[in-house]
C-alpha positions in Angstrom: 24.3 31.6 -15.6 24.6 27.8 -15.2 26.9 26.5 -12.5 29.3 24.0 -14.1 29.4 20.4 -12.6 33.1 20.4 -13.2 33.6 22.9 -10.4 34.9 21.0 -7.4 32.8 22.9 -5.0 29.5 21.8 -6.5 27.8 18.7 -7.7 24.9 20.3 -9.6 24.0 22.7 -12.4 21.0 24.9 -13.1 18.7 24.0 -16.0 15.9 26.3 -17.2 13.0 25.1 -19.2 9.4 25.6 -19.8 6.6 23.4 -18.7 5.8 22.2 -22.3 9.3 21.0 -22.5 9.1 19.2 -19.2 5.9 17.5 -20.3 7.5 16.5 -23.6 10.4 14.8 -21.7 8.0 13.1 -19.4 6.1 11.9 -22.4 9.2 10.4 -23.9 10.4 8.8 -20.7 13.4 11.0 -20.6 12.4 12.3 -17.1 11.5 9.5 -14.6 11.0 9.0 -10.9 13.5 7.1 -8.7 11.8 4.8 -6.0 12.7 7.2 -3.1 9.5 9.1 -2.9 5.9 8.7 -1.8 3.0 8.1 -4.0 0.8 11.0 -5.3 -0.8 12.4 -2.2 -1.9 15.9 -3.1 -5.5 16.8 -2.7 -7.4 18.1 -5.8 -7.7 21.6 -3.9 -3.8 21.7 -3.7 -3.6 21.1 -7.5 -6.3 23.8 -8.1 -4.1 26.2 -5.9 -0.9 25.3 -7.9 -2.7 26.2 -11.2 -3.9 29.4 -9.6 -0.5 30.3 -8.7 1.0 29.7 -12.0 -2.0 31.7 -13.6 -1.2 34.6 -11.4 2.4 34.5 -12.5 3.6 33.5 -9.1 6.8 31.2 -8.6 5.8 27.6 -7.6 9.4 26.4 -6.5 12.4 24.8 -8.3 12.8 21.2 -9.2 15.7 18.7 -8.2 16.8 16.2 -10.9 19.5 13.5 -10.8 21.4 12.7 -14.0 20.9 9.2 -14.6 23.3 7.3 -16.9 22.3 3.7 -16.2 19.6 3.1 -13.6 16.5 1.1 -14.5 14.7 0.6 -11.1 12.6 3.6 -11.6 8.8 4.4 -11.6 7.3 6.4 -14.3 4.7 9.3 -13.9 1.5 8.4 -15.4 0.3 4.9 -16.5 1.2 4.8 -20.2 4.1 3.2 -21.8 7.2 5.5 -22.6 9.3 5.7 -25.7 12.5 5.6 -23.6 12.6 2.9 -20.8 15.6 4.5 -19.0 15.2 8.1 -18.2 18.1 10.4 -18.3 16.8 12.4 -15.4 15.3 11.3 -12.2 12.9 13.6 -10.1 14.4 13.9 -6.6 12.3 16.9 -5.4 9.1 18.3 -7.1 7.3 14.9 -7.8 3.9 16.2 -6.6 3.9 19.3 -8.8 5.1 17.5 -11.9 2.6 14.7 -11.3 -0.3 17.2 -10.8 0.8 19.1 -14.0 1.2 16.0 -16.1 -2.1 14.6 -15.1 -3.9 17.8 -15.9 -2.2 18.9 -19.0 -2.2 15.4 -20.6 -5.5 14.3 -19.2 -3.7 11.2 -17.8 -4.3 9.0 -14.8 -1.9 8.6 -11.9 -1.8 6.3 -8.9 -2.9 7.8 -5.7 -1.7 6.9 -2.1 -4.1 3.9 -2.2 -2.5 2.8 -5.5 -5.6 3.3 -7.3 -6.0 5.2 -10.8 -7.0 8.7 -10.4 -7.9 11.5 -12.7 -7.4 15.1 -11.5 -10.1 17.4 -13.0 -9.7 21.2 -12.4 -12.3 23.5 -13.7 -11.8 27.0 -14.9 -14.2 30.1 -15.2 -13.1 32.3 -18.0 -15.2 35.2 -17.0 -13.4 35.9 -13.7 -10.2 33.7 -14.3 -10.8 31.5 -11.2 -10.1 27.7 -10.8 -12.2 25.2 -8.9 -12.2 21.4 -8.4 -14.7 20.0 -10.8 -18.0 18.7 -9.5 -21.4 17.7 -10.7 -22.7 21.3 -10.5 -19.8 22.7 -12.3 -20.2 20.2 -15.2 -23.5 21.6 -15.9 -22.5 25.2 -15.6 -21.9 26.9 -19.0 -19.8 29.5 -17.3 -17.0 26.9 -16.6 -14.6 24.6 -18.6 -15.2 21.7 -16.5 -11.9 19.9 -17.3 -9.1 22.1 -18.4 -7.2 19.0 -19.7 -9.2 19.4 -22.7 -7.5 22.8 -23.5 -4.2 21.1 -24.3 -5.1 17.4 -24.8 -6.6 17.7 -28.4 -4.0 20.0 -29.9 -6.5 22.6 -30.8 -5.3 26.3 -31.1 -6.3 28.9 -28.5 -8.4 30.7 -31.2 -10.6 27.7 -31.8 -10.9 27.2 -28.0 -12.0 30.7 -27.3 -14.4 30.7 -30.3 -16.1 27.4 -29.2 -16.5 28.6 -25.7 -18.0 32.0 -26.6 -20.4 30.4 -28.9 -21.5 27.8 -26.3 -21.9 30.5 -23.7 -23.7 32.9 -25.9 -26.4 30.3 -26.5 -27.2 30.4 -22.7 -27.0 34.2 -22.2 -26.0 37.5 -23.6 -22.3 38.4 -23.6 -21.2 42.0 -23.9 -18.1 43.1 -26.0 -16.2 44.0 -23.0 -17.0 40.6 -21.3 -16.0 38.9 -24.5 -12.7 40.5 -24.6 -12.1 39.7 -20.9 -13.0 36.0 -21.5 -10.7 35.8 -24.6 -7.8 37.3 -22.6 -8.3 34.9 -19.6 -8.5 31.8 -21.9 -5.3 33.0 -23.7 -3.4 33.2 -20.4 -4.7 29.7 -19.5 -3.6 28.3 -22.8 -0.2 29.8 -22.4 0.5 28.2 -19.1 2.4 25.6 -21.1 5.1 28.2 -21.5 5.5 28.7 -17.7 9.1 28.7 -16.8 10.8 26.3 -14.4 14.2 26.2 -12.9 15.7 22.8 -12.1 18.8 21.9 -10.3 20.5 18.8 -11.8 22.7 16.7 -9.6 25.6 15.1 -11.4 25.5 11.3 -12.4 28.8 10.9 -10.5 26.9 11.5 -7.1 26.2 8.1 -5.6 22.8 7.2 -4.0 23.7 7.9 -0.5 24.7 11.4 -1.4 21.5 11.8 -3.3 19.4 10.7 -0.4 21.4 13.1 1.8 20.7 16.0 -0.6 17.2 15.3 -0.7 17.0 15.4 3.2 19.1 18.6 3.4 17.1 20.5 0.9 13.8 19.5 2.3 14.9 20.2 6.0 15.3 23.8 4.9 11.6 24.6 5.1 9.6 22.0 3.2 7.4 20.1 5.6 8.9 16.6 5.8 9.3 14.7 9.0 12.0 12.3 10.2 10.1 9.3 9.1 10.1 10.6 5.5 13.9 11.0 5.6 14.4 7.4 6.9 11.9 6.0 4.3 14.1 7.8 1.7 17.1 5.9 3.1 15.3 2.6 3.0 14.8 3.1 -0.6 18.5 3.1 -1.1 19.8 0.6 1.4 16.8 -1.5 2.3 14.4 -1.5 -0.7 12.8 -4.8 0.5 12.0 -3.2 3.8 10.3 -0.2 2.2 8.3 -2.5 -0.2 7.2 -4.7 2.5 5.9 -1.7 4.5 4.0 -0.3 1.4 2.6 -3.6 0.6 1.3 -4.2 4.2 -0.2 -0.7 4.5 -1.8 -1.2 0.9 -3.4 -4.6 2.0 -4.6 -3.0 5.2 -7.1 -1.1 3.2 -9.2 -3.9 1.7 -10.9 -6.9 3.4 -9.7 -10.3 2.6 -11.4 -12.1 -0.2 -11.8 -15.8 -0.7 -8.5 -17.2 -1.9 -6.5 -14.2 -0.9 -5.1 -15.7 2.2 -4.4 -13.9 5.5 -4.8 -10.3 5.4 -3.7 -7.3 7.8 -7.1 -5.7 7.2 -8.6 -4.6 10.5 -11.2 -2.3 11.9 -8.9 0.0 13.8 -6.3 1.7 11.5 -5.3 1.9 7.8 -1.7 2.6 8.8 0.8 4.5 6.6 4.5 3.3 6.2 5.8 6.2 8.5 3.4 5.0 11.3 4.7 1.4 11.2 8.3 2.5 10.7 8.0 4.4 14.2 7.2 1.0 15.7 10.0 -0.8 14.0 12.5 1.9 15.1 11.2 1.9 18.8 11.7 -1.7 18.8 15.1 -1.9 17.0 16.8 1.1 18.7 14.7 1.7 21.8 14.0 5.3 20.4 11.0 7.5 20.3 12.7 10.3 18.6 13.6 9.6 15.0 16.0 12.4 14.5 19.2 10.7 15.3 18.1 7.3 13.9 18.6 8.5 10.3 22.3 9.0 11.1 22.4 5.6 12.8 20.9 3.8 9.7 23.6 5.5 7.6 26.3 3.6 9.6 27.3 6.4 12.1 29.1 5.4 15.2 27.4 7.8 17.8 30.5 7.4 19.9 33.1 8.1 17.5 31.0 10.0 14.9 32.6 7.8 12.0 30.5 6.2 9.3 31.1 2.5 8.0 29.3 0.2 5.7 29.7 -2.6 8.3 27.8 -0.5 11.0 25.2 0.4 8.4 24.5 -3.2 7.7 24.5 -4.0 11.3 21.7 -1.5 12.0 19.7 -2.4 9.0 19.8 -5.9 10.3 18.2 -4.8 13.6 15.6 -2.9 11.7 14.8 -5.8 9.5 14.4 -8.1 12.5 12.0 -5.5 14.2 10.0 -5.0 11.1 9.5 -8.7 10.8 7.7 -8.5 14.2 5.8 -5.4 13.4 4.3 -6.9 10.2 3.7 -10.4 11.7 -0.1 -10.9 11.2 -0.3 -12.9 14.6 1.0 -10.0 16.4 -0.9 -7.4 14.5 -4.3 -9.2 15.0 -3.7 -10.4 18.6 -2.9 -6.8 19.5 -6.3 -5.6 18.3 -8.1 -8.6 19.7 -6.7 -7.5 23.2 -8.3 -4.0 22.7 -11.6 -5.4 21.6 -11.6 -7.5 24.8 -11.3 -4.4 26.8 -14.3 -2.7 25.0 -12.6 -0.8 22.2 -14.5 -2.4 19.2 -13.0 -0.5 16.4 -11.2 2.7 15.3 -14.5 4.6 15.9 -13.5 4.5 19.5 -9.8 5.4 18.9 -9.2 9.2 19.3 -5.4 9.0 18.7 -3.6 6.8 16.2 -0.3 7.8 17.8 -1.5 6.3 21.1 -2.7 3.2 19.2 0.6 2.7 17.4 2.8 3.4 20.5 0.9 0.9 22.4 1.6 -1.6 19.6 5.3 -1.2 20.5 4.8 -2.4 24.1 2.6 -5.2 23.0 5.5 -6.6 20.8 8.0 -5.9 23.5 6.0 -7.8 26.0 5.3 -10.7 23.5 8.9 -11.1 22.0 11.4 -9.6 24.2 9.9 -10.6 27.5 7.9 -13.6 26.3 4.8 -12.8 28.3 1.9 -15.3 27.7 -1.1 -13.9 25.7 -3.5 -13.9 28.8 -1.1 -11.6 30.6 -0.7 -9.3 27.5 -4.6 -9.4 27.2 -4.8 -7.7 30.5 -1.6 -5.5 30.6 -1.8 -3.9 27.2 -5.4 -2.7 27.4 -4.8 -1.3 30.9 -1.8 0.5 29.5 -3.8 1.8 26.6 -6.5 3.1 28.9 -4.0 5.0 31.0 -2.4 6.4 27.8 -5.7 7.8 26.4 -7.3 8.9 29.7 -4.1 10.9 30.5 -3.3 12.1 27.0 0.2 10.7 27.4 1.2 10.9 23.9 -0.7 14.0 22.8 1.9 16.8 23.8 5.3 15.8 22.8 4.8 12.2 21.8 8.3 11.4 20.6 9.9 12.8 23.7 7.5 10.9 26.0 8.0 7.6 24.1 11.7 8.1 24.4 11.4 8.3 28.2 9.1 5.1 28.4 11.4 3.3 26.3 14.3 4.4 28.4 12.7 3.0 31.5 12.4 -0.6 30.0 15.5 -0.9 27.7 17.7 -2.2 30.5 15.1 -4.5 32.1 15.9 -8.1 32.2 12.7 -10.2 33.2 9.0 -10.4 32.4 8.2 -9.4 35.9 10.3 -6.2 35.7 8.6 -5.3 32.5 5.0 -5.7 34.0 5.9 -4.0 37.3 7.3 -1.0 35.3 4.2 -0.5 33.2 1.8 -1.2 36.0 3.7 1.3 38.1 3.3 4.1 35.5 -0.4 3.1 35.3 -0.8 3.4 39.0 1.1 6.7 39.3 -1.0 8.0 36.4 -4.5 6.9 37.5 -4.6 8.1 41.1 -7.6 8.5 43.2 -7.7 12.2 42.6 -7.3 11.5 38.8 -10.5 9.4 38.8 -12.5 11.6 41.1 -11.5 15.1 40.1 -9.4 15.2 36.8 -11.7 13.1 34.6 -14.9 14.8 35.8 -13.3 18.1 35.1 -12.0 17.0 31.7 -15.4 15.7 30.8 -16.6 19.4 30.5 -16.4 19.4 26.7 -18.6 19.3 23.7 -16.4 17.2 21.5 -17.8 14.0 20.1 -14.4 12.6 19.6 -13.0 13.2 23.1 -10.9 10.4 24.3 -12.8 10.3 27.7 -16.1 9.9 25.8 -14.6 6.9 23.8 -13.3 5.5 27.1 -16.8 5.8 28.5 -18.4 3.8 25.6 -15.6 1.2 25.7 -16.2 0.8 29.5 -19.9 0.3 28.8 -19.1 -2.2 26.2 -16.7 -4.0 28.6 -19.5 -4.0 31.3 -22.2 -5.5 28.9 -24.2 -2.4 28.9 -27.4 -2.4 26.8 -28.4 0.6 24.7 -30.3 3.1 26.8 -34.1 2.1 26.8 -33.3 -1.1 25.0 -32.5 -4.8 25.6 -30.0 -4.8 22.9 -26.3 -4.6 23.8 -24.2 -1.7 22.9 -21.4 -4.0 21.8 -23.6 -5.7 19.3 -24.9 -2.5 17.7 -21.5 -1.1 17.5 -20.0 -4.1 15.8 -17.9 -2.8 13.0 -18.4 -5.9 10.7 -22.1 -5.2 10.5 -22.7 -2.8 7.6 -26.2 -1.1 7.2 -27.7 1.8 5.2 -28.8 3.3 8.6 -26.9 3.0 11.9 -28.7 1.1 14.5 -28.1 3.7 17.2 -27.9 7.4 17.4 -26.3 9.8 19.7 -29.1 11.2 21.7 -29.3 14.5 23.6 -30.7 13.5 27.0 -32.0 17.0 27.3 -33.1 17.6 23.7 -31.6 20.6 22.0 -34.9 22.2 21.0 -36.3 21.8 24.5 -33.2 23.3 26.0 -33.4 26.3 23.6 -37.0 26.8 24.7 -35.7 27.0 28.2 -33.3 29.6 27.3 -30.1 27.4 26.9 -28.8 28.4 23.5 -25.0 28.0 23.8 -24.2 25.0 21.6 -21.2 24.0 23.7 -23.4 23.7 26.7 -26.1 21.9 24.6 -23.7 19.5 23.2 -21.8 18.6 26.4 -20.6 15.1 26.6 -22.6 14.3 29.7 -25.7 15.2 27.7 -25.2 12.4 25.2 -26.2 8.7 25.2 -26.7 6.0 22.6 -30.3 5.2 21.8 -31.8 3.0 19.1 -32.8 5.4 16.3 -36.5 4.8 16.3 -36.6 5.9 19.9 -34.5 9.0 19.1 -37.1 9.9 16.4 -40.0 9.4 18.9 -38.4 11.4 21.6 -37.8 14.4 19.2 -37.9 17.5 21.3 -39.9 16.2 24.2 -39.2 17.4 27.8 -36.9 14.8 29.5 -39.6 14.2 32.2 -42.2 13.6 29.6 -40.4 11.1 27.3 -38.8 9.3 30.2 -42.4 8.7 31.6 -43.5 7.7 28.1 -40.8 5.2 27.5 -41.0 3.5 31.0 -44.8 2.9 30.6 -44.4 1.6 27.0 -41.4 -0.7 27.7 -42.7 -2.1 31.0 -39.4 -1.9 32.9 -39.3 -3.3 36.4 -38.0 -1.0 39.2 -34.8 -3.2 39.4 -34.3 -3.0 35.6 -34.8 0.6 35.5 -32.3 1.3 38.2 -29.8 -1.0 36.7 -30.2 0.6 33.3 -29.7 4.1 34.8 -26.6 3.0 36.7 -24.9 1.5 33.6 -25.6 4.8 31.8 -24.3 7.0 34.6 -27.6 8.7 35.0 -28.4 10.2 38.3 -31.6 9.2 40.3 -34.6 11.1 38.9 -32.2 12.9 36.5 -34.9 14.0 34.2 -36.3 16.4 36.8 -32.9 18.0 37.6 -31.9 21.4 36.6 -29.7 20.9 33.4 -26.4 22.2 35.0 -26.9 20.1 38.1 -27.5 17.0 35.8 -24.3 17.6 33.8 -22.2 17.9 36.9 -23.6 14.8 38.5 -23.4 12.7 35.6 -19.7 13.6 34.8 -18.8 12.1 38.2 -20.8 9.0 37.4 -19.3 8.6 33.9 -15.8 8.7 35.5 -16.9 5.9 37.9 -18.0 3.8 34.8 -14.8 4.4 33.1 -13.0 3.2 36.3 -15.3 0.1 36.6 -14.5 -0.7 33.0 -10.8 -0.3 33.4 -10.8 -2.5 36.7 -12.9 -5.0 35.0 -10.0 -5.9 32.5 
């Protein structure tokens, strides 16, 4: 039974309709999307799973609509023109499901998270009733309908579809009567997905935008995975549409290199940020908060002392956020921040293990530049040292919001540039103690992860110290330049003790073979030539071929943290000795900033 919207206790009613009706209303433009949600971000596998659930007869969740008597600032699903320019219902919750269904059932393109046109192609195997994401192999396989959009797009009957499929399959192989019946049944079930029932909750048109945003948050906080940044972005769409559009535009432009005549661009080699990542920076600057949980209420105009809401308070808080966002999106700040990291050896995002650490470090860069007016040469030393301390200690990996909250609290009442520098340097010194360098880092280097932050710090330190590639006179910094694009990378990660050789020696555990301390960058021709030779053999070969002097040989080994006569050491002894030397190289790189 529908719940009437005249009931004082409710602001919604229940509406039941099948999928074909929903799609028809979207075709007409009667169902539209308000600008308070994200672009289409579902993967094709998730769309496949949605179809499988519907095919199995499972529930796939309700939809939430908002009755719309007059709004015109809406986005439409799909890219075609609609008969009705002003939709009567706006989708508040269920965008991803309806966008998926509309794209597949109508064979229409949508815009993805990068604002590019995208077609979703889902394949179906009638013999066993399974769905797959279409690929080149499936397109050639007669067992599949490679794109189920064709089932509904051309208006054919299920009889015609079944007949044509069976005829095409029978030309490839024999089909038994039992199998023909099963295929026919499964295709009928697929065809009838357009009758799948949905339940929607329709919010009354009398409910204002702020209440709709609040309902969206309340519903999604009851189990649907949305973080606090999503909630705030929803609120921006209601009270700060310009802020949200600026964020989206900036993030979109970060994805593409600047072209002639385009003007300055935020494109960089470190990160293609999402709006919620940059929102965290703005919130930290505007409100000195790492946790976003309470900021939603602050932006709604809540006085945290009295608990009361007011439009004036809300406008005041949005003004703070607007000022902070201008600093966050300022291209000079943006690029100078990355330049400071490049100067410390971090050439690109390939050496960044944590985007959270990168984004939170950007907060301190802007604070230093704008609140404390530090000159650039001071920031170029302070910020990379802070970043080193953050990644080496994993400062923002456990409970990043809580730790960031604590860090912001330490500086929110500071008044001078000297106090700011002293506070950050104090944290750095207390973090990177002698025991940390000599014990903690070598112990943490016991890992086989090729994206370990300590491994990246080691590479950055080598770049800072102007280290050549192992067995080469070319510098690591030049061969890791992200602006140089080649079909084949100039350098390879090389196992100093080759895998095949170790296995012949009885070391078969891949976590031991792939230890960080067993890796070094070499030019790829050298890597191919070394192959699976014993370390003592290929080291002798290379030294003889490349004619290194004794001083050059020792210097190269030192810069690559290689123990003396390492090629003759037992493997475990080599690993333990090199970890300590790697920690020392990281420290040298840090102290060279």
